[in-house]
All heavy atoms as atom14 arrays in JSON, in Angstrom:
{
  "sequence": "MLPNDPVILLSYVNTKLRDQYPSLDALCDDLEADREQRDEKLRAINYEYSPVRNQFI",
  "atom14_mask": [
    [1, 1, 1, 1, 1, 1, 1, 1, 0, 0, 0, 0, 0, 0],
    [1, 1, 1, 1, 1, 1, 1, 1, 0, 0, 0, 0, 0, 0],
    [1, 1, 1, 1, 1, 1, 1, 0, 0, 0, 0, 0, 0, 0],
    [1, 1, 1, 1, 1, 1, 1, 1, 0, 0, 0, 0, 0, 0],
    [1, 1, 1, 1, 1, 1, 1, 1, 0, 0, 0, 0, 0, 0],
    [1, 1, 1, 1, 1, 1, 1, 0, 0, 0, 0, 0, 0, 0],
    [1, 1, 1, 1, 1, 1, 1, 0, 0, 0, 0, 0, 0, 0],
    [1, 1, 1, 1, 1, 1, 1, 1, 0, 0, 0, 0, 0, 0],
    [1, 1, 1, 1, 1, 1, 1, 1, 0, 0, 0, 0, 0, 0],
    [1, 1, 1, 1, 1, 1, 1, 1, 0, 0, 0, 0, 0, 0],
    [1, 1, 1, 1, 1, 1, 0, 0, 0, 0, 0, 0, 0, 0],
    [1, 1, 1, 1, 1, 1, 1, 1, 1, 1, 1, 1, 0, 0],
    [1, 1, 1, 1, 1, 1, 1, 0, 0, 0, 0, 0, 0, 0],
    [1, 1, 1, 1, 1, 1, 1, 1, 0, 0, 0, 0, 0, 0],
    [1, 1, 1, 1, 1, 1, 1, 0, 0, 0, 0, 0, 0, 0],
    [1, 1, 1, 1, 1, 1, 1, 1, 1, 0, 0, 0, 0, 0],
    [1, 1, 1, 1, 1, 1, 1, 1, 0, 0, 0, 0, 0, 0],
    [1, 1, 1, 1, 1, 1, 1, 1, 1, 1, 1, 0, 0, 0],
    [1, 1, 1, 1, 1, 1, 1, 1, 0, 0, 0, 0, 0, 0],
    [1, 1, 1, 1, 1, 1, 1, 1, 1, 0, 0, 0, 0, 0],
    [1, 1, 1, 1, 1, 1, 1, 1, 1, 1, 1, 1, 0, 0],
    [1, 1, 1, 1, 1, 1, 1, 0, 0, 0, 0, 0, 0, 0],
    [1, 1, 1, 1, 1, 1, 0, 0, 0, 0, 0, 0, 0, 0],
    [1, 1, 1, 1, 1, 1, 1, 1, 0, 0, 0, 0, 0, 0],
    [1, 1, 1, 1, 1, 1, 1, 1, 0, 0, 0, 0, 0, 0],
    [1, 1, 1, 1, 1, 0, 0, 0, 0, 0, 0, 0, 0, 0],
    [1, 1, 1, 1, 1, 1, 1, 1, 0, 0, 0, 0, 0, 0],
    [1, 1, 1, 1, 1, 1, 0, 0, 0, 0, 0, 0, 0, 0],
    [1, 1, 1, 1, 1, 1, 1, 1, 0, 0, 0, 0, 0, 0],
    [1, 1, 1, 1, 1, 1, 1, 1, 0, 0, 0, 0, 0, 0],
    [1, 1, 1, 1, 1, 1, 1, 1, 0, 0, 0, 0, 0, 0],
    [1, 1, 1, 1, 1, 1, 1, 1, 1, 0, 0, 0, 0, 0],
    [1, 1, 1, 1, 1, 0, 0, 0, 0, 0, 0, 0, 0, 0],
    [1, 1, 1, 1, 1, 1, 1, 1, 0, 0, 0, 0, 0, 0],
    [1, 1, 1, 1, 1, 1, 1, 1, 1, 1, 1, 0, 0, 0],
    [1, 1, 1, 1, 1, 1, 1, 1, 1, 0, 0, 0, 0, 0],
    [1, 1, 1, 1, 1, 1, 1, 1, 1, 0, 0, 0, 0, 0],
    [1, 1, 1, 1, 1, 1, 1, 1, 1, 1, 1, 0, 0, 0],
    [1, 1, 1, 1, 1, 1, 1, 1, 0, 0, 0, 0, 0, 0],
    [1, 1, 1, 1, 1, 1, 1, 1, 1, 0, 0, 0, 0, 0],
    [1, 1, 1, 1, 1, 1, 1, 1, 1, 0, 0, 0, 0, 0],
    [1, 1, 1, 1, 1, 1, 1, 1, 0, 0, 0, 0, 0, 0],
    [1, 1, 1, 1, 1, 1, 1, 1, 1, 1, 1, 0, 0, 0],
    [1, 1, 1, 1, 1, 0, 0, 0, 0, 0, 0, 0, 0, 0],
    [1, 1, 1, 1, 1, 1, 1, 1, 0, 0, 0, 0, 0, 0],
    [1, 1, 1, 1, 1, 1, 1, 1, 0, 0, 0, 0, 0, 0],
    [1, 1, 1, 1, 1, 1, 1, 1, 1, 1, 1, 1, 0, 0],
    [1, 1, 1, 1, 1, 1, 1, 1, 1, 0, 0, 0, 0, 0],
    [1, 1, 1, 1, 1, 1, 1, 1, 1, 1, 1, 1, 0, 0],
    [1, 1, 1, 1, 1, 1, 0, 0, 0, 0, 0, 0, 0, 0],
    [1, 1, 1, 1, 1, 1, 1, 0, 0, 0, 0, 0, 0, 0],
    [1, 1, 1, 1, 1, 1, 1, 0, 0, 0, 0, 0, 0, 0],
    [1, 1, 1, 1, 1, 1, 1, 1, 1, 1, 1, 0, 0, 0],
    [1, 1, 1, 1, 1, 1, 1, 1, 0, 0, 0, 0, 0, 0],
    [1, 1, 1, 1, 1, 1, 1, 1, 1, 0, 0, 0, 0, 0],
    [1, 1, 1, 1, 1, 1, 1, 1, 1, 1, 1, 0, 0, 0],
    [1, 1, 1, 1, 1, 1, 1, 1, 0, 0, 0, 0, 0, 0]
  ],
  "atom14_positions": [
    [[0.84, -1.18, 0.0], [0.0, 0.0, 0.0], [0.88, 1.25, 0.0], [1.74, 1.41, 0.85], [-0.9, -0.03, 1.23], [-1.88, 1.06, 1.29], [-3.38, 0.44, 0.58], [-4.37, 1.87, 0.55], [0.0, 0.0, 0.0], [0.0, 0.0, 0.0], [0.0, 0.0, 0.0], [0.0, 0.0, 0.0], [0.0, 0.0, 0.0], [0.0, 0.0, 0.0]],
    [[0.63, 2.12, -0.94], [1.39, 3.37, -1.03], [0.74, 4.45, -0.18], [-0.48, 4.47, -0.01], [1.45, 3.83, -2.48], [2.22, 2.93, -3.44], [2.09, 3.44, -4.87], [3.67, 2.83, -3.04], [0.0, 0.0, 0.0], [0.0, 0.0, 0.0], [0.0, 0.0, 0.0], [0.0, 0.0, 0.0], [0.0, 0.0, 0.0], [0.0, 0.0, 0.0]],
    [[1.55, 5.37, 0.37], [0.99, 6.46, 1.17], [0.03, 7.32, 0.35], [0.2, 7.5, -0.85], [2.23, 7.28, 1.56], [3.38, 6.36, 1.38], [3.0, 5.41, 0.3], [0.0, 0.0, 0.0], [0.0, 0.0, 0.0], [0.0, 0.0, 0.0], [0.0, 0.0, 0.0], [0.0, 0.0, 0.0], [0.0, 0.0, 0.0], [0.0, 0.0, 0.0]],
    [[-0.97, 7.88, 1.01], [-1.95, 8.75, 0.36], [-1.47, 10.2, 0.25], [-1.77, 10.88, -0.73], [-3.28, 8.73, 1.1], [-4.23, 7.73, 0.52], [-4.08, 7.29, -0.61], [-5.22, 7.35, 1.29], [0.0, 0.0, 0.0], [0.0, 0.0, 0.0], [0.0, 0.0, 0.0], [0.0, 0.0, 0.0], [0.0, 0.0, 0.0], [0.0, 0.0, 0.0]],
    [[-0.78, 10.68, 1.25], [-0.3, 12.05, 1.26], [0.74, 12.22, 0.14], [1.71, 11.47, 0.08], [0.33, 12.38, 2.61], [0.81, 13.8, 2.67], [1.99, 14.04, 2.27], [0.04, 14.67, 3.1], [0.0, 0.0, 0.0], [0.0, 0.0, 0.0], [0.0, 0.0, 0.0], [0.0, 0.0, 0.0], [0.0, 0.0, 0.0], [0.0, 0.0, 0.0]],
    [[0.56, 13.21, -0.75], [1.47, 13.35, -1.9], [2.93, 13.58, -1.53], [3.82, 13.06, -2.18], [0.91, 14.56, -2.66], [-0.48, 14.74, -2.19], [-0.55, 14.16, -0.82], [0.0, 0.0, 0.0], [0.0, 0.0, 0.0], [0.0, 0.0, 0.0], [0.0, 0.0, 0.0], [0.0, 0.0, 0.0], [0.0, 0.0, 0.0], [0.0, 0.0, 0.0]],
    [[3.19, 14.35, -0.46], [4.58, 14.62, -0.07], [5.24, 13.36, 0.49], [6.39, 13.05, 0.18], [4.65, 15.8, 0.92], [6.07, 16.03, 1.4], [4.09, 17.06, 0.27], [0.0, 0.0, 0.0], [0.0, 0.0, 0.0], [0.0, 0.0, 0.0], [0.0, 0.0, 0.0], [0.0, 0.0, 0.0], [0.0, 0.0, 0.0], [0.0, 0.0, 0.0]],
    [[4.51, 12.63, 1.29], [5.04, 11.36, 1.83], [5.2, 10.35, 0.7], [6.19, 9.61, 0.66], [4.14, 10.83, 2.96], [4.18, 11.81, 4.14], [4.57, 9.44, 3.39], [3.19, 11.52, 5.24], [0.0, 0.0, 0.0], [0.0, 0.0, 0.0], [0.0, 0.0, 0.0], [0.0, 0.0, 0.0], [0.0, 0.0, 0.0], [0.0, 0.0, 0.0]],
    [[4.25, 10.33, -0.22], [4.33, 9.45, -1.38], [5.58, 9.76, -2.19], [6.3, 8.84, -2.61], [3.09, 9.61, -2.26], [3.06, 8.8, -3.55], [3.07, 7.31, -3.28], [1.84, 9.2, -4.38], [0.0, 0.0, 0.0], [0.0, 0.0, 0.0], [0.0, 0.0, 0.0], [0.0, 0.0, 0.0], [0.0, 0.0, 0.0], [0.0, 0.0, 0.0]],
    [[5.87, 11.02, -2.41], [7.07, 11.43, -3.15], [8.33, 10.88, -2.49], [9.17, 10.26, -3.16], [7.14, 12.95, -3.23], [8.42, 13.54, -3.81], [8.57, 13.17, -5.28], [8.44, 15.04, -3.6], [0.0, 0.0, 0.0], [0.0, 0.0, 0.0], [0.0, 0.0, 0.0], [0.0, 0.0, 0.0], [0.0, 0.0, 0.0], [0.0, 0.0, 0.0]],
    [[8.45, 11.06, -1.22], [9.61, 10.58, -0.49], [9.71, 9.06, -0.55], [10.79, 8.5, -0.8], [9.53, 11.04, 0.97], [10.6, 10.53, 1.71], [0.0, 0.0, 0.0], [0.0, 0.0, 0.0], [0.0, 0.0, 0.0], [0.0, 0.0, 0.0], [0.0, 0.0, 0.0], [0.0, 0.0, 0.0], [0.0, 0.0, 0.0], [0.0, 0.0, 0.0]],
    [[8.6, 8.4, -0.33], [8.56, 6.93, -0.34], [8.97, 6.38, -1.71], [9.83, 5.5, -1.81], [7.15, 6.48, 0.03], [6.95, 4.99, 0.02], [7.3, 4.22, 1.12], [6.41, 4.34, -1.09], [7.11, 2.84, 1.13], [6.23, 2.97, -1.09], [6.58, 2.23, 0.01], [6.4, 0.87, 0.0], [0.0, 0.0, 0.0], [0.0, 0.0, 0.0]],
    [[8.36, 6.91, -2.77], [8.62, 6.4, -4.12], [10.06, 6.68, -4.54], [10.74, 5.8, -5.07], [7.61, 6.98, -5.13], [8.02, 6.69, -6.56], [6.22, 6.43, -4.86], [0.0, 0.0, 0.0], [0.0, 0.0, 0.0], [0.0, 0.0, 0.0], [0.0, 0.0, 0.0], [0.0, 0.0, 0.0], [0.0, 0.0, 0.0], [0.0, 0.0, 0.0]],
    [[10.54, 7.89, -4.29], [11.92, 8.2, -4.68], [12.93, 7.35, -3.92], [13.95, 6.93, -4.47], [12.22, 9.69, -4.51], [11.81, 10.5, -5.73], [11.58, 9.95, -6.81], [11.74, 11.79, -5.56], [0.0, 0.0, 0.0], [0.0, 0.0, 0.0], [0.0, 0.0, 0.0], [0.0, 0.0, 0.0], [0.0, 0.0, 0.0], [0.0, 0.0, 0.0]],
    [[12.65, 7.07, -2.65], [13.54, 6.2, -1.88], [13.54, 4.79, -2.45], [14.6, 4.18, -2.63], [13.12, 6.17, -0.4], [13.23, 7.5, 0.13], [13.99, 5.23, 0.41], [0.0, 0.0, 0.0], [0.0, 0.0, 0.0], [0.0, 0.0, 0.0], [0.0, 0.0, 0.0], [0.0, 0.0, 0.0], [0.0, 0.0, 0.0], [0.0, 0.0, 0.0]],
    [[12.36, 4.27, -2.77], [12.27, 2.93, -3.36], [12.99, 2.87, -4.71], [13.69, 1.9, -5.0], [10.81, 2.51, -3.54], [10.08, 2.23, -2.25], [10.54, 0.93, -1.68], [9.65, 0.5, -0.54], [10.13, -0.73, 0.09], [0.0, 0.0, 0.0], [0.0, 0.0, 0.0], [0.0, 0.0, 0.0], [0.0, 0.0, 0.0], [0.0, 0.0, 0.0]],
    [[12.8, 3.92, -5.52], [13.46, 3.96, -6.83], [14.98, 3.99, -6.66], [15.7, 3.33, -7.39], [12.98, 5.15, -7.65], [11.56, 5.06, -8.17], [11.11, 6.41, -8.73], [11.41, 3.96, -9.21], [0.0, 0.0, 0.0], [0.0, 0.0, 0.0], [0.0, 0.0, 0.0], [0.0, 0.0, 0.0], [0.0, 0.0, 0.0], [0.0, 0.0, 0.0]],
    [[15.46, 4.75, -5.72], [16.9, 4.86, -5.49], [17.49, 3.55, -4.97], [18.55, 3.11, -5.4], [17.18, 5.98, -4.49], [18.68, 6.18, -4.22], [18.94, 7.11, -3.05], [18.5, 6.45, -1.83], [17.89, 7.06, -0.82], [17.63, 8.35, -0.88], [17.53, 6.39, 0.27], [0.0, 0.0, 0.0], [0.0, 0.0, 0.0], [0.0, 0.0, 0.0]],
    [[16.78, 2.91, -4.03], [17.36, 1.77, -3.32], [17.01, 0.39, -3.89], [17.78, -0.55, -3.68], [16.92, 1.79, -1.85], [17.45, 2.99, -1.09], [18.39, 3.64, -1.59], [16.9, 3.29, -0.02], [0.0, 0.0, 0.0], [0.0, 0.0, 0.0], [0.0, 0.0, 0.0], [0.0, 0.0, 0.0], [0.0, 0.0, 0.0], [0.0, 0.0, 0.0]],
    [[15.86, 0.27, -4.59], [15.41, -1.08, -4.92], [15.0, -1.31, -6.37], [15.02, -2.46, -6.8], [14.2, -1.45, -4.04], [14.53, -1.53, -2.59], [13.31, -1.85, -1.75], [12.19, -1.51, -2.1], [13.53, -2.51, -0.63], [0.0, 0.0, 0.0], [0.0, 0.0, 0.0], [0.0, 0.0, 0.0], [0.0, 0.0, 0.0], [0.0, 0.0, 0.0]],
    [[14.6, -0.3, -7.1], [13.99, -0.53, -8.41], [14.73, 0.2, -9.52], [15.07, 1.38, -9.38], [12.52, -0.11, -8.4], [11.68, -0.92, -7.45], [11.38, -0.46, -6.18], [11.22, -2.18, -7.81], [10.62, -1.22, -5.29], [10.47, -2.95, -6.94], [10.18, -2.46, -5.68], [9.44, -3.22, -4.82], [0.0, 0.0, 0.0], [0.0, 0.0, 0.0]],
    [[14.95, -0.48, -10.64], [15.64, 0.15, -11.76], [14.76, 1.09, -12.59], [15.26, 1.85, -13.41], [16.09, -1.05, -12.61], [15.04, -2.08, -12.34], [14.66, -1.89, -10.89], [0.0, 0.0, 0.0], [0.0, 0.0, 0.0], [0.0, 0.0, 0.0], [0.0, 0.0, 0.0], [0.0, 0.0, 0.0], [0.0, 0.0, 0.0], [0.0, 0.0, 0.0]],
    [[13.43, 1.02, -12.36], [12.51, 1.87, -13.12], [11.19, 2.02, -12.38], [10.86, 1.22, -11.49], [12.24, 1.27, -14.5], [11.44, 0.1, -14.37], [0.0, 0.0, 0.0], [0.0, 0.0, 0.0], [0.0, 0.0, 0.0], [0.0, 0.0, 0.0], [0.0, 0.0, 0.0], [0.0, 0.0, 0.0], [0.0, 0.0, 0.0], [0.0, 0.0, 0.0]],
    [[10.43, 3.0, -12.81], [9.11, 3.22, -12.23], [8.17, 2.07, -12.56], [7.38, 1.64, -11.72], [8.53, 4.55, -12.73], [7.2, 4.98, -12.15], [7.25, 5.08, -10.64], [6.79, 6.31, -12.75], [0.0, 0.0, 0.0], [0.0, 0.0, 0.0], [0.0, 0.0, 0.0], [0.0, 0.0, 0.0], [0.0, 0.0, 0.0], [0.0, 0.0, 0.0]],
    [[8.27, 1.54, -13.76], [7.43, 0.4, -14.14], [7.71, -0.81, -13.25], [6.77, -1.5, -12.84], [7.64, 0.03, -15.61], [7.04, 1.06, -16.55], [6.04, 1.71, -16.17], [7.56, 1.2, -17.66], [0.0, 0.0, 0.0], [0.0, 0.0, 0.0], [0.0, 0.0, 0.0], [0.0, 0.0, 0.0], [0.0, 0.0, 0.0], [0.0, 0.0, 0.0]],
    [[8.97, -1.05, -12.93], [9.32, -2.18, -12.05], [8.72, -1.99, -10.66], [8.18, -2.93, -10.08], [10.83, -2.33, -11.97], [0.0, 0.0, 0.0], [0.0, 0.0, 0.0], [0.0, 0.0, 0.0], [0.0, 0.0, 0.0], [0.0, 0.0, 0.0], [0.0, 0.0, 0.0], [0.0, 0.0, 0.0], [0.0, 0.0, 0.0], [0.0, 0.0, 0.0]],
    [[8.79, -0.77, -10.15], [8.21, -0.47, -8.84], [6.7, -0.71, -8.86], [6.16, -1.38, -7.98], [8.51, 0.98, -8.45], [7.97, 1.44, -7.1], [8.94, 2.42, -6.44], [6.61, 2.09, -7.22], [0.0, 0.0, 0.0], [0.0, 0.0, 0.0], [0.0, 0.0, 0.0], [0.0, 0.0, 0.0], [0.0, 0.0, 0.0], [0.0, 0.0, 0.0]],
    [[6.02, -0.16, -9.87], [4.56, -0.3, -9.96], [4.14, -1.76, -10.11], [3.18, -2.2, -9.48], [4.02, 0.52, -11.12], [4.11, 2.29, -10.81], [0.0, 0.0, 0.0], [0.0, 0.0, 0.0], [0.0, 0.0, 0.0], [0.0, 0.0, 0.0], [0.0, 0.0, 0.0], [0.0, 0.0, 0.0], [0.0, 0.0, 0.0], [0.0, 0.0, 0.0]],
    [[4.86, -2.5, -10.93], [4.54, -3.92, -11.11], [4.7, -4.69, -9.8], [3.83, -5.47, -9.42], [5.42, -4.55, -12.19], [5.06, -4.08, -13.58], [3.97, -3.5, -13.77], [5.89, -4.29, -14.49], [0.0, 0.0, 0.0], [0.0, 0.0, 0.0], [0.0, 0.0, 0.0], [0.0, 0.0, 0.0], [0.0, 0.0, 0.0], [0.0, 0.0, 0.0]],
    [[5.8, -4.47, -9.12], [6.08, -5.2, -7.89], [5.1, -4.85, -6.78], [4.66, -5.72, -6.04], [7.52, -4.93, -7.44], [7.96, -5.84, -6.33], [7.69, -7.06, -6.41], [8.56, -5.34, -5.37], [0.0, 0.0, 0.0], [0.0, 0.0, 0.0], [0.0, 0.0, 0.0], [0.0, 0.0, 0.0], [0.0, 0.0, 0.0], [0.0, 0.0, 0.0]],
    [[4.75, -3.57, -6.66], [3.84, -3.13, -5.6], [2.38, -3.16, -6.01], [1.51, -2.78, -5.24], [4.22, -1.72, -5.13], [5.62, -1.56, -4.55], [5.87, -0.11, -4.15], [5.83, -2.49, -3.36], [0.0, 0.0, 0.0], [0.0, 0.0, 0.0], [0.0, 0.0, 0.0], [0.0, 0.0, 0.0], [0.0, 0.0, 0.0], [0.0, 0.0, 0.0]],
    [[2.12, -3.59, -7.25], [0.77, -3.62, -7.81], [0.09, -2.26, -7.65], [-1.05, -2.16, -7.2], [-0.05, -4.74, -7.18], [0.53, -6.11, -7.45], [-0.24, -7.24, -6.8], [-1.25, -6.99, -6.11], [0.18, -8.39, -6.99], [0.0, 0.0, 0.0], [0.0, 0.0, 0.0], [0.0, 0.0, 0.0], [0.0, 0.0, 0.0], [0.0, 0.0, 0.0]],
    [[0.83, -1.21, -8.0], [0.34, 0.16, -7.86], [-0.19, 0.66, -9.2], [0.34, 0.34, -10.25], [1.47, 1.06, -7.38], [0.0, 0.0, 0.0], [0.0, 0.0, 0.0], [0.0, 0.0, 0.0], [0.0, 0.0, 0.0], [0.0, 0.0, 0.0], [0.0, 0.0, 0.0], [0.0, 0.0, 0.0], [0.0, 0.0, 0.0], [0.0, 0.0, 0.0]],
    [[-1.22, 1.48, -9.12], [-1.8, 2.11, -10.3], [-0.93, 3.32, -10.66], [-0.93, 4.33, -9.97], [-3.23, 2.56, -10.0], [-3.91, 3.2, -11.19], [-3.24, 3.88, -12.0], [-5.13, 3.03, -11.31], [0.0, 0.0, 0.0], [0.0, 0.0, 0.0], [0.0, 0.0, 0.0], [0.0, 0.0, 0.0], [0.0, 0.0, 0.0], [0.0, 0.0, 0.0]],
    [[-0.18, 3.19, -11.74], [0.78, 4.24, -12.11], [0.09, 5.57, -12.4], [0.56, 6.61, -11.95], [1.59, 3.79, -13.32], [2.62, 4.83, -13.7], [3.54, 4.35, -14.8], [4.42, 5.45, -15.16], [5.5, 5.33, -15.88], [5.85, 4.15, -16.32], [6.24, 6.36, -16.16], [0.0, 0.0, 0.0], [0.0, 0.0, 0.0], [0.0, 0.0, 0.0]],
    [[-1.0, 5.56, -13.1], [-1.67, 6.81, -13.45], [-2.17, 7.54, -12.2], [-2.02, 8.76, -12.09], [-2.83, 6.56, -14.41], [-3.49, 7.82, -14.92], [-2.54, 8.79, -15.62], [-1.64, 8.35, -16.34], [-2.7, 10.02, -15.41], [0.0, 0.0, 0.0], [0.0, 0.0, 0.0], [0.0, 0.0, 0.0], [0.0, 0.0, 0.0], [0.0, 0.0, 0.0]],
    [[-2.73, 6.82, -11.28], [-3.23, 7.43, -10.04], [-2.08, 8.04, -9.23], [-2.18, 9.15, -8.73], [-3.97, 6.39, -9.2], [-4.61, 6.94, -7.96], [-5.33, 5.87, -7.18], [-4.8, 4.76, -7.01], [-6.51, 6.18, -6.7], [0.0, 0.0, 0.0], [0.0, 0.0, 0.0], [0.0, 0.0, 0.0], [0.0, 0.0, 0.0], [0.0, 0.0, 0.0]],
    [[-0.98, 7.33, -9.14], [0.18, 7.82, -8.41], [0.79, 9.04, -9.11], [1.1, 10.03, -8.49], [1.22, 6.7, -8.25], [2.3, 7.0, -7.27], [3.66, 6.51, -7.69], [3.94, 6.85, -9.06], [3.79, 6.01, -10.1], [3.4, 4.79, -9.94], [4.05, 6.4, -11.32], [0.0, 0.0, 0.0], [0.0, 0.0, 0.0], [0.0, 0.0, 0.0]],
    [[0.93, 8.96, -10.44], [1.46, 10.09, -11.19], [0.6, 11.34, -11.02], [1.12, 12.45, -10.89], [1.57, 9.75, -12.68], [2.71, 8.81, -12.99], [3.53, 8.51, -12.1], [2.79, 8.36, -14.16], [0.0, 0.0, 0.0], [0.0, 0.0, 0.0], [0.0, 0.0, 0.0], [0.0, 0.0, 0.0], [0.0, 0.0, 0.0], [0.0, 0.0, 0.0]],
    [[-0.7, 11.15, -11.0], [-1.63, 12.28, -10.84], [-1.42, 12.97, -9.49], [-1.4, 14.2, -9.4], [-3.07, 11.78, -10.96], [-4.11, 12.86, -10.96], [-5.49, 12.29, -11.17], [-5.68, 11.48, -12.11], [-6.39, 12.65, -10.38], [0.0, 0.0, 0.0], [0.0, 0.0, 0.0], [0.0, 0.0, 0.0], [0.0, 0.0, 0.0], [0.0, 0.0, 0.0]],
    [[-1.24, 12.18, -8.43], [-1.01, 12.76, -7.1], [0.29, 13.56, -7.07], [0.36, 14.62, -6.47], [-0.94, 11.65, -6.04], [-2.28, 11.12, -5.64], [-2.12, 10.12, -4.52], [-3.48, 9.54, -4.17], [-3.39, 8.62, -3.05], [0.0, 0.0, 0.0], [0.0, 0.0, 0.0], [0.0, 0.0, 0.0], [0.0, 0.0, 0.0], [0.0, 0.0, 0.0]],
    [[1.31, 13.05, -7.73], [2.6, 13.74, -7.7], [2.62, 14.95, -8.64], [3.29, 15.94, -8.35], [3.73, 12.77, -7.99], [3.9, 11.7, -6.9], [4.98, 10.7, -7.28], [4.19, 12.32, -5.56], [0.0, 0.0, 0.0], [0.0, 0.0, 0.0], [0.0, 0.0, 0.0], [0.0, 0.0, 0.0], [0.0, 0.0, 0.0], [0.0, 0.0, 0.0]],
    [[1.87, 14.89, -9.72], [1.74, 16.07, -10.59], [1.03, 17.21, -9.85], [1.32, 18.37, -10.08], [0.98, 15.72, -11.87], [1.86, 15.14, -12.96], [1.14, 15.11, -14.3], [-0.05, 14.29, -14.29], [-0.1, 13.0, -14.59], [0.99, 12.36, -14.94], [-1.23, 12.34, -14.57], [0.0, 0.0, 0.0], [0.0, 0.0, 0.0], [0.0, 0.0, 0.0]],
    [[0.14, 16.85, -8.95], [-0.59, 17.86, -8.17], [0.35, 18.69, -7.3], [0.02, 19.83, -6.96], [-1.66, 17.2, -7.31], [0.0, 0.0, 0.0], [0.0, 0.0, 0.0], [0.0, 0.0, 0.0], [0.0, 0.0, 0.0], [0.0, 0.0, 0.0], [0.0, 0.0, 0.0], [0.0, 0.0, 0.0], [0.0, 0.0, 0.0], [0.0, 0.0, 0.0]],
    [[1.51, 18.16, -6.96], [2.5, 18.92, -6.2], [3.71, 19.25, -7.09], [4.81, 19.49, -6.59], [2.91, 18.21, -4.89], [3.52, 16.84, -5.15], [1.75, 18.15, -3.92], [4.18, 16.21, -3.94], [0.0, 0.0, 0.0], [0.0, 0.0, 0.0], [0.0, 0.0, 0.0], [0.0, 0.0, 0.0], [0.0, 0.0, 0.0], [0.0, 0.0, 0.0]],
    [[3.48, 19.24, -8.4], [4.46, 19.68, -9.4], [5.71, 18.8, -9.52], [6.82, 19.3, -9.69], [4.87, 21.14, -9.16], [3.69, 22.07, -9.28], [2.9, 21.94, -10.21], [3.56, 22.97, -8.34], [0.0, 0.0, 0.0], [0.0, 0.0, 0.0], [0.0, 0.0, 0.0], [0.0, 0.0, 0.0], [0.0, 0.0, 0.0], [0.0, 0.0, 0.0]],
    [[5.52, 17.49, -9.45], [6.61, 16.55, -9.66], [6.27, 15.63, -10.83], [5.14, 15.18, -10.96], [6.88, 15.7, -8.41], [7.65, 16.45, -7.36], [7.0, 17.27, -6.46], [9.03, 16.36, -7.31], [7.7, 17.98, -5.5], [9.75, 17.06, -6.35], [9.08, 17.87, -5.46], [9.79, 18.57, -4.52], [0.0, 0.0, 0.0], [0.0, 0.0, 0.0]],
    [[7.27, 15.39, -11.66], [7.15, 14.49, -12.81], [8.28, 13.47, -12.74], [9.38, 13.78, -12.28], [7.26, 15.25, -14.13], [6.12, 16.21, -14.4], [4.86, 15.53, -14.89], [4.95, 14.41, -15.43], [3.78, 16.13, -14.72], [0.0, 0.0, 0.0], [0.0, 0.0, 0.0], [0.0, 0.0, 0.0], [0.0, 0.0, 0.0], [0.0, 0.0, 0.0]],
    [[8.02, 12.27, -13.26], [9.04, 11.23, -13.27], [10.06, 11.5, -14.37], [9.7, 11.8, -15.51], [8.38, 9.87, -13.49], [9.36, 8.74, -13.55], [10.09, 8.36, -12.43], [9.59, 8.05, -14.74], [11.0, 7.33, -12.48], [10.5, 7.01, -14.8], [11.2, 6.66, -13.66], [12.1, 5.63, -13.72], [0.0, 0.0, 0.0], [0.0, 0.0, 0.0]],
    [[11.34, 11.36, -14.02], [12.43, 11.47, -14.98], [13.05, 10.08, -15.14], [13.73, 9.6, -14.22], [13.49, 12.45, -14.49], [14.66, 12.34, -15.27], [0.0, 0.0, 0.0], [0.0, 0.0, 0.0], [0.0, 0.0, 0.0], [0.0, 0.0, 0.0], [0.0, 0.0, 0.0], [0.0, 0.0, 0.0], [0.0, 0.0, 0.0], [0.0, 0.0, 0.0]],
    [[12.85, 9.43, -16.29], [13.43, 8.1, -16.49], [14.97, 8.14, -16.51], [15.62, 7.18, -16.11], [12.88, 7.63, -17.82], [12.09, 8.73, -18.39], [12.01, 9.83, -17.39], [0.0, 0.0, 0.0], [0.0, 0.0, 0.0], [0.0, 0.0, 0.0], [0.0, 0.0, 0.0], [0.0, 0.0, 0.0], [0.0, 0.0, 0.0], [0.0, 0.0, 0.0]],
    [[15.53, 9.24, -16.94], [16.98, 9.37, -16.97], [17.56, 9.34, -15.55], [18.57, 8.7, -15.3], [17.4, 10.67, -17.69], [18.88, 10.93, -17.6], [16.95, 10.64, -19.14], [0.0, 0.0, 0.0], [0.0, 0.0, 0.0], [0.0, 0.0, 0.0], [0.0, 0.0, 0.0], [0.0, 0.0, 0.0], [0.0, 0.0, 0.0], [0.0, 0.0, 0.0]],
    [[16.89, 10.02, -14.64], [17.35, 10.07, -13.24], [16.69, 9.0, -12.36], [17.09, 8.81, -11.22], [17.08, 11.44, -12.66], [17.92, 12.52, -13.38], [17.7, 13.87, -12.86], [18.21, 13.97, -11.49], [18.17, 15.07, -10.79], [17.66, 16.17, -11.29], [18.64, 15.1, -9.56], [0.0, 0.0, 0.0], [0.0, 0.0, 0.0], [0.0, 0.0, 0.0]],
    [[15.66, 8.34, -12.89], [14.9, 7.34, -12.16], [14.39, 7.9, -10.83], [14.55, 7.29, -9.78], [15.69, 6.05, -11.94], [14.8, 4.93, -11.45], [13.64, 4.82, -11.84], [15.34, 4.07, -10.6], [0.0, 0.0, 0.0], [0.0, 0.0, 0.0], [0.0, 0.0, 0.0], [0.0, 0.0, 0.0], [0.0, 0.0, 0.0], [0.0, 0.0, 0.0]],
    [[13.78, 9.07, -10.91], [13.19, 9.68, -9.73], [12.2, 10.76, -10.17], [12.2, 11.19, -11.31], [14.24, 10.29, -8.83], [14.91, 11.54, -9.39], [15.97, 12.1, -8.44], [16.72, 11.36, -7.86], [16.0, 13.39, -8.31], [0.0, 0.0, 0.0], [0.0, 0.0, 0.0], [0.0, 0.0, 0.0], [0.0, 0.0, 0.0], [0.0, 0.0, 0.0]],
    [[11.37, 11.16, -9.22], [10.46, 12.28, -9.47], [11.2, 13.56, -9.13], [11.82, 13.68, -8.08], [9.19, 12.13, -8.62], [8.22, 11.16, -9.19], [8.32, 9.82, -8.91], [7.22, 11.59, -10.04], [7.43, 8.91, -9.46], [6.32, 10.7, -10.59], [6.43, 9.35, -10.3], [0.0, 0.0, 0.0], [0.0, 0.0, 0.0], [0.0, 0.0, 0.0]],
    [[11.12, 14.51, -10.06], [11.81, 15.79, -9.86], [10.82, 16.92, -10.15], [9.81, 16.74, -10.76], [13.06, 15.93, -10.73], [12.74, 15.71, -12.21], [14.12, 14.97, -10.27], [13.9, 15.97, -13.13], [0.0, 0.0, 0.0], [0.0, 0.0, 0.0], [0.0, 0.0, 0.0], [0.0, 0.0, 0.0], [0.0, 0.0, 0.0], [0.0, 0.0, 0.0]]
  ]
}
């Protein structure tokens, strides 16, 4: 289960991407997370995923 709060979600996802997952797709598949719903929450606080950096910036 991913955090609901967008700021906590940002921290959680970026930490997971840095420490455990080579890509956002790998994270979403493993955690069975809805990528569009998660992306929407992070866009609401002005963050977008960068595949080059493998993090939300």
